[in-house]
PLY file of the C-alpha trace (Angstrom):
ply
format ascii 1.0
element vertex 340
property float x
property float y
property float z
element edge 339
property int vertex1
property int vertex2
end_header
1.59 10.55 -50.52
1.19 7.19 -52.22
1.75 6.50 -55.91
-2.04 6.30 -56.39
-2.45 9.72 -54.77
0.33 11.10 -56.98
-1.44 9.88 -60.14
-4.71 11.39 -58.98
-3.00 14.76 -58.45
-2.05 15.22 -62.13
-3.59 14.84 -65.58
-2.00 12.94 -68.45
-1.84 16.19 -70.41
0.56 17.47 -67.73
2.56 14.23 -67.61
2.98 13.60 -71.37
5.39 16.51 -72.07
7.57 15.46 -69.14
7.67 11.87 -70.43
8.88 13.05 -73.83
11.40 15.48 -72.32
12.96 12.88 -70.02
12.55 9.87 -72.33
12.41 11.10 -75.98
11.52 7.65 -77.34
8.28 7.81 -75.33
6.87 10.16 -77.97
6.12 7.15 -80.19
4.26 5.33 -77.39
2.16 8.11 -75.89
-1.12 6.30 -76.57
0.20 3.34 -74.57
1.41 5.57 -71.75
-2.07 7.15 -71.70
-3.68 3.68 -71.42
-1.17 2.70 -68.70
-1.87 5.92 -66.79
-5.65 5.47 -66.93
-5.42 1.75 -66.10
-3.46 2.52 -62.93
-5.87 5.26 -61.90
-8.82 2.84 -62.17
-6.96 0.01 -60.38
-7.56 -0.66 -56.69
-4.34 -0.51 -54.61
-3.48 -3.84 -52.99
-0.48 -4.68 -50.88
1.55 -7.88 -51.54
3.74 -9.26 -48.75
6.48 -10.43 -51.12
6.67 -7.24 -53.20
9.71 -4.97 -53.50
9.05 -2.89 -50.40
6.43 -0.34 -49.42
8.35 2.80 -50.37
9.43 4.32 -53.69
12.48 6.57 -53.40
12.66 9.50 -55.81
16.34 10.40 -56.29
18.77 11.97 -58.74
20.89 9.10 -60.08
23.84 8.89 -62.45
22.98 6.86 -65.56
25.38 5.24 -68.00
24.64 7.73 -70.81
27.12 10.26 -69.40
24.53 13.07 -69.41
24.59 13.71 -65.69
22.05 12.94 -62.95
18.54 11.81 -63.95
15.34 11.64 -61.95
14.90 8.07 -60.76
12.16 6.04 -59.00
13.15 2.88 -57.16
11.96 0.20 -56.72
9.12 0.18 -59.27
10.12 -2.00 -62.24
8.65 -5.48 -62.31
6.51 -5.09 -59.19
2.78 -5.78 -59.02
1.05 -2.67 -60.26
-1.63 -2.80 -57.59
1.11 -2.98 -54.95
3.08 -0.14 -56.53
-0.01 2.04 -56.09
0.26 1.55 -52.31
3.92 2.63 -52.15
4.73 5.79 -50.28
6.56 8.29 -52.48
9.65 9.50 -50.60
11.39 12.43 -52.29
15.07 12.85 -51.41
16.32 16.34 -50.48
18.37 16.80 -53.68
15.26 16.38 -55.87
13.54 19.50 -57.20
10.72 18.19 -59.42
7.02 18.77 -59.98
4.38 16.11 -59.40
4.05 15.75 -63.18
7.79 15.04 -63.53
7.74 12.51 -60.70
4.63 10.81 -62.12
6.29 10.62 -65.55
9.38 9.02 -64.02
7.30 6.48 -62.10
5.20 5.62 -65.19
8.35 4.99 -67.22
9.48 2.48 -64.59
6.11 0.77 -64.02
5.68 0.28 -67.79
9.21 -1.07 -68.31
7.96 -4.64 -68.95
4.69 -3.67 -70.63
1.90 -1.11 -70.53
-0.91 -3.63 -69.92
-1.06 -7.12 -68.43
-0.91 -8.99 -71.75
2.24 -7.13 -72.82
3.82 -7.71 -69.43
3.19 -11.46 -69.60
4.57 -11.63 -73.13
7.63 -9.58 -72.18
8.41 -11.79 -69.20
7.05 -14.96 -70.88
5.53 -15.69 -67.57
2.07 -16.67 -66.39
0.73 -18.75 -63.54
0.54 -21.93 -65.62
4.14 -21.60 -66.85
5.93 -20.64 -63.65
8.31 -23.62 -63.62
8.63 -24.22 -67.37
11.99 -23.38 -68.89
10.76 -23.19 -72.47
9.73 -19.58 -72.02
13.40 -18.58 -72.46
13.88 -20.50 -75.73
12.32 -18.72 -78.72
11.81 -21.76 -80.94
10.27 -23.95 -78.23
8.27 -21.06 -76.78
6.63 -20.19 -80.12
6.01 -23.88 -80.82
4.29 -24.54 -77.49
2.17 -21.39 -77.64
1.20 -21.98 -81.27
0.15 -25.57 -80.57
-2.10 -24.36 -77.75
-3.88 -22.01 -80.15
-3.96 -24.67 -82.90
-5.90 -27.06 -80.67
-8.55 -24.41 -79.96
-8.85 -23.51 -83.65
-9.19 -27.16 -84.69
-11.85 -27.80 -82.04
-13.84 -24.97 -83.59
-13.54 -26.35 -87.12
-10.53 -24.37 -88.34
-7.61 -25.60 -90.40
-3.89 -25.03 -89.75
-1.69 -25.02 -92.91
1.62 -26.85 -92.75
4.93 -25.33 -93.83
4.50 -26.85 -97.29
1.11 -25.18 -97.71
2.37 -21.65 -97.07
2.81 -19.28 -100.00
6.21 -19.71 -101.73
7.08 -16.07 -101.12
6.48 -16.47 -97.38
8.63 -19.61 -97.22
11.43 -17.82 -99.09
11.24 -14.97 -96.59
11.61 -17.36 -93.65
14.53 -19.10 -95.38
16.23 -15.72 -95.87
15.74 -14.76 -92.21
17.07 -18.14 -91.08
20.15 -17.83 -93.28
20.94 -14.36 -91.96
21.04 -15.69 -88.40
22.53 -19.04 -89.30
25.52 -17.57 -91.16
26.78 -15.93 -87.97
26.92 -19.12 -85.91
27.62 -21.94 -88.37
31.28 -21.42 -89.29
32.65 -24.19 -87.06
29.77 -26.70 -87.39
29.78 -29.97 -89.28
27.23 -30.62 -92.03
24.78 -32.53 -89.85
24.85 -29.89 -87.12
24.39 -27.11 -89.67
21.34 -28.82 -91.17
19.78 -29.37 -87.73
20.42 -25.80 -86.57
19.11 -24.32 -89.81
15.84 -26.26 -89.55
15.46 -25.22 -85.92
15.86 -21.56 -86.84
13.47 -21.91 -89.81
10.78 -23.60 -87.70
11.19 -20.88 -85.08
10.17 -18.30 -87.70
7.29 -20.52 -88.84
5.89 -20.97 -85.34
6.38 -17.30 -84.44
4.24 -16.26 -87.41
1.67 -18.99 -86.81
1.46 -18.13 -83.10
0.75 -14.47 -83.81
-1.98 -15.23 -86.34
-3.47 -18.05 -84.24
-3.66 -15.82 -81.19
-5.80 -13.33 -83.08
-8.05 -16.09 -84.49
-8.59 -17.46 -80.97
-9.44 -13.94 -79.77
-12.01 -13.68 -82.60
-13.67 -17.08 -82.09
-16.28 -15.85 -79.53
-17.54 -13.34 -82.12
-18.04 -16.05 -84.76
-20.97 -17.54 -82.81
-22.70 -14.16 -82.51
-25.83 -13.80 -84.65
-24.47 -10.51 -86.00
-21.42 -12.25 -87.50
-21.17 -12.96 -91.25
-17.83 -14.81 -91.11
-16.94 -18.41 -90.29
-13.81 -20.01 -88.86
-12.59 -21.32 -92.23
-12.72 -17.83 -93.72
-10.91 -16.40 -90.71
-8.18 -19.02 -91.12
-7.44 -17.37 -94.48
-5.23 -15.07 -92.40
-2.62 -17.84 -92.41
-2.14 -17.24 -96.14
-1.64 -13.47 -95.86
1.60 -11.92 -97.12
2.08 -9.56 -94.17
0.26 -9.66 -90.84
0.11 -7.59 -87.66
-2.40 -7.51 -84.83
-3.04 -5.45 -81.72
-5.40 -5.37 -78.74
-6.65 -2.22 -77.07
-8.78 -2.08 -73.94
-10.51 1.11 -72.86
-10.02 2.52 -69.37
-12.72 5.17 -69.44
-13.97 7.03 -66.38
-17.66 7.30 -65.55
-18.09 10.35 -67.79
-16.95 8.60 -71.00
-17.99 5.37 -72.68
-15.31 2.92 -73.79
-15.75 3.46 -77.54
-15.45 7.23 -77.20
-12.35 6.77 -75.01
-10.53 4.69 -77.65
-11.66 6.93 -80.50
-10.25 10.01 -78.74
-7.06 8.08 -77.94
-6.46 7.19 -81.62
-7.55 10.62 -82.83
-4.98 12.33 -80.60
-2.08 9.88 -80.67
-2.59 8.11 -84.00
-2.89 4.51 -85.16
-0.10 2.18 -86.24
0.33 1.99 -90.06
-2.29 -0.31 -91.55
-1.91 -2.81 -94.37
-4.38 -3.41 -97.22
-7.06 -5.25 -95.27
-8.41 -5.42 -91.72
-10.48 -7.59 -89.41
-11.80 -5.87 -86.28
-13.32 -7.63 -83.29
-15.29 -5.13 -81.19
-16.34 -6.51 -77.81
-18.76 -4.54 -75.65
-20.24 -5.09 -72.20
-23.83 -4.97 -73.44
-25.42 -6.55 -76.50
-26.91 -4.22 -79.10
-27.91 -5.00 -82.66
-26.44 -1.91 -84.32
-23.21 -0.03 -83.73
-23.53 3.19 -81.75
-22.25 6.42 -83.25
-19.12 6.28 -81.07
-18.47 2.66 -82.11
-18.86 3.58 -85.79
-16.36 6.42 -85.36
-13.94 4.09 -83.57
-14.08 1.48 -86.35
-13.74 4.13 -89.07
-10.60 5.65 -87.57
-9.08 2.17 -87.26
-9.98 1.13 -90.80
-8.63 4.32 -92.36
-8.00 3.80 -96.07
-7.77 -0.02 -95.98
-9.06 -1.69 -99.15
-11.41 -3.99 -97.26
-12.51 -4.56 -93.69
-14.65 -6.94 -91.67
-16.13 -5.99 -88.30
-17.05 -8.78 -85.88
-19.11 -8.01 -82.78
-19.03 -9.82 -79.45
-20.40 -9.31 -75.95
-18.60 -9.77 -72.64
-20.68 -8.58 -69.64
-17.55 -8.39 -67.46
-16.42 -5.33 -69.47
-19.21 -3.15 -68.10
-18.94 0.26 -69.78
-15.54 -0.55 -71.29
-14.87 -1.96 -74.76
-12.09 -4.11 -76.17
-10.71 -3.92 -79.70
-8.76 -6.78 -81.27
-7.72 -6.00 -84.81
-5.63 -7.66 -87.47
-4.21 -5.78 -90.43
-2.83 -7.81 -93.32
-1.87 -7.91 -97.02
-3.60 -10.44 -99.22
-4.74 -10.63 -102.82
-8.29 -11.40 -101.75
-10.47 -10.34 -98.79
-11.44 -13.02 -96.28
-15.15 -12.81 -97.13
0 1
1 2
2 3
3 4
4 5
5 6
6 7
7 8
8 9
9 10
10 11
11 12
12 13
13 14
14 15
15 16
16 17
17 18
18 19
19 20
20 21
21 22
22 23
23 24
24 25
25 26
26 27
27 28
28 29
29 30
30 31
31 32
32 33
33 34
34 35
35 36
36 37
37 38
38 39
39 40
40 41
41 42
42 43
43 44
44 45
45 46
46 47
47 48
48 49
49 50
50 51
51 52
52 53
53 54
54 55
55 56
56 57
57 58
58 59
59 60
60 61
61 62
62 63
63 64
64 65
65 66
66 67
67 68
68 69
69 70
70 71
71 72
72 73
73 74
74 75
75 76
76 77
77 78
78 79
79 80
80 81
81 82
82 83
83 84
84 85
85 86
86 87
87 88
88 89
89 90
90 91
91 92
92 93
93 94
94 95
95 96
96 97
97 98
98 99
99 100
100 101
101 102
102 103
103 104
104 105
105 106
106 107
107 108
108 109
109 110
110 111
111 112
112 113
113 114
114 115
115 116
116 117
117 118
118 119
119 120
120 121
121 122
122 123
123 124
124 125
125 126
126 127
127 128
128 129
129 130
130 131
131 132
132 133
133 134
134 135
135 136
136 137
137 138
138 139
139 140
140 141
141 142
142 143
143 144
144 145
145 146
146 147
147 148
148 149
149 150
150 151
151 152
152 153
153 154
154 155
155 156
156 157
157 158
158 159
159 160
160 161
161 162
162 163
163 164
164 165
165 166
166 167
167 168
168 169
169 170
170 171
171 172
172 173
173 174
174 175
175 176
176 177
177 178
178 179
179 180
180 181
181 182
182 183
183 184
184 185
185 186
186 187
187 188
188 189
189 190
190 191
191 192
192 193
193 194
194 195
195 196
196 197
197 198
198 199
199 200
200 201
201 202
202 203
203 204
204 205
205 206
206 207
207 208
208 209
209 210
210 211
211 212
212 213
213 214
214 215
215 216
216 217
217 218
218 219
219 220
220 221
221 222
222 223
223 224
224 225
225 226
226 227
227 228
228 229
229 230
230 231
231 232
232 233
233 234
234 235
235 236
236 237
237 238
238 239
239 240
240 241
241 242
242 243
243 244
244 245
245 246
246 247
247 248
248 249
249 250
250 251
251 252
252 253
253 254
254 255
255 256
256 257
257 258
258 259
259 260
260 261
261 262
262 263
263 264
264 265
265 266
266 267
267 268
268 269
269 270
270 271
271 272
272 273
273 274
274 275
275 276
276 277
277 278
278 279
279 280
280 281
281 282
282 283
283 284
284 285
285 286
286 287
287 288
288 289
289 290
290 291
291 292
292 293
293 294
294 295
295 296
296 297
297 298
298 299
299 300
300 301
301 302
302 303
303 304
304 305
305 306
306 307
307 308
308 309
309 310
310 311
311 312
312 313
313 314
314 315
315 316
316 317
317 318
318 319
319 320
320 321
321 322
322 323
323 324
324 325
325 326
326 327
327 328
328 329
329 330
330 331
331 332
332 333
333 334
334 335
335 336
336 337
337 338
338 339
């Protein structure tokens, strides 16, 4: 049977316990494994000529942890997911495992570089436009280049990017501390000029990393700002740059025909939890069809995300390509004042 047929022969409820048993750290990422599982099941298999073969061998292999033979699936890591679905699953004679165990092993390997496409691209720092660009391996230059791309979009839409000097003093002190912690380890044999140059490079790396993460969310939210249902503007959204703490996440639903996308994500978060939230939130809810008011499922989804946050803003957008699926982009942050 192929990998696609294997996935269709089991449910995630059967696979999840095997994931945790074989890979204990997977317990903290079960919602992502669920998304990865459902994404693969909805994906159409497609063969690539330059992929890592047409067969996946299921074997018992010795790992470096000294705990004896482990179930292994090879080759799966780093291959095109749609091609991996076409691979014939060949089980070696020494293997005595259920379909759920084999599926769990394969999922661990296929998700090694990310559970969804965006995570995979970030993990590999690799997309079609960057194939020959070396900066993706240098943190400081990588964050700088990506941040500047987002900056240009934000400026074109009327937003404002604060400079290093305009950041809150506490945030600058934090970046100085982080730079010193790294810098102390490598600066013992450097002259004064070299030390100063290396310290600034490390400091600006932290600046651009933070600005890239916030800018990426703002760019994701820009389509919602032009929606008639939106009560926020780009300048207010750029207030995120002045937050004390910031984190963002994107979740796409992979619901089957029996479930709508909002219900899918609500049930996902209800069962597997939501990452800890900070004081305030901005949620961008994108649906395939325009509707003036939130549906009951969409209200429940937003409520479980917001939790006990002090304030929240919900922005709505429409993307017909989503069909029955929905996409959630949310930012959670600490700030003395709400954005609106």
